[in-house]
Structure formats: structure tokens, C-alpha cells
N, C-alpha and C positions, 0 to 999 in steps of 0.2 A: 546556537550550534547549527551547522549545516549538514543536511542529509541528502544523499543522492538517491533519486527514485528512478528506477528503470522499469519500463512497462513492455510486456510482450503480448503477442497474439491479437485477437479481435479488440481487446481493450484499448489498443493504441489508436484506433479509429475515433474513439470517444475522448480520451484524455491525453493523447500524445505519447511519445515514447521515452522521453527523458526530462526530469525536472530536478532542480536543486531547490530544496525547501529549507527555509530558516525557521527554527523552532526554539522555544525557550528551554533552558536546562531542565531536565527531569521529564521531558515529553515522552510519550509512549506511541505505540503503533496506532492506537485509536486517534490520537490528536493529529498524527501525520496524515492518516487517510482523510480526516475531516478537512485538513488544510489543502490536500490535493484536490478534493472534491470542490471546495470553495474556489480555488484558483482556476479550475477548469470549467466552472459554470454549472456544476452538477447541483440540481435542486432537490433531488429525492434523498432524504436523510437516510444514512446507513447503506448507501449504494454508490458504486462507481460505475457509471453507465447503467447497464441492466443487471449488474452483478452485485449481490449482497455481500457486504463486508462482514467477516466473521461468520463462518459457516462452511459449507462445502462447495461454494461456487467460485471462490477466489482464493488462489494460493498467494500467501505473503511470505517472502523469504527475507530474513535479516542476516546479512553477511553470509548467505548461502544456506542458512538453516531455517526450516519452516517454523514460523512463530507459534504454531500449534504445539510444537515440541518444547517450547519455552513457556512464556506466560500468556500466550495468545495476544489479544489486542492490548493487554496491559503491559506487554514487554517494553521495558525502558530502552530508550535510544541514547547513543553517545555521539558526540561530534565526529563526523567523518564516516558514519555508518552508511552502508548501501542497502537499500530496500528494493526488492523486486516484486512487482505485482503482475500476476498472470492468471488467466482462467485455468481451471483444471481441465485437462483434455481426457477424452475417453477413447479407447481403441480396443481392438479385439482381433 
């Protein structure tokens, strides 16, 4: 299956801004982020750039919905899904 990954904010400097990732059927968000990390030369396990995957540093949206409102990193993917990766921003 093919998944489109779009990246926004400072994270684009580290991993680029758009990727098409091919994964096996039944893959989840965790396996997707591992594949993105591997393809972009990230060596620190559990991180994309300096941002920790799964936690409060990185927002991951699946077809416009935050995966934390679904099954988190275990959220299953389907062919044609779009995943957005971005850092949480703070303002005031």
C-alpha cells in the first residue's frame, strides 16, 4: 500500500516536506514513522529529527484526524491514506 506523508514546520529541514511511502498491508503509524526515519537517515530511534514520536512533541494526523484520538501509534493505515507530521506550536 502507498501512504502520502506531508511534513510541516521546522521538521521539513530535517526530513523534507513530502514522501510517498510503500508499506505492507496491516501497517500502522509506528511502522510508518520508522520507515520515514530510515529513509531520511535518522539514527536516533523513536525520533524524527529532534522530536520524539509518540508524546507531546510531534503532532501526527491521519486523514485530518489526530492519531491520539484514534489508537495512537498503533492506528492502522490503509492504501491511499495521508499522514501529516508537524511539531506542536505554542502561542499566547
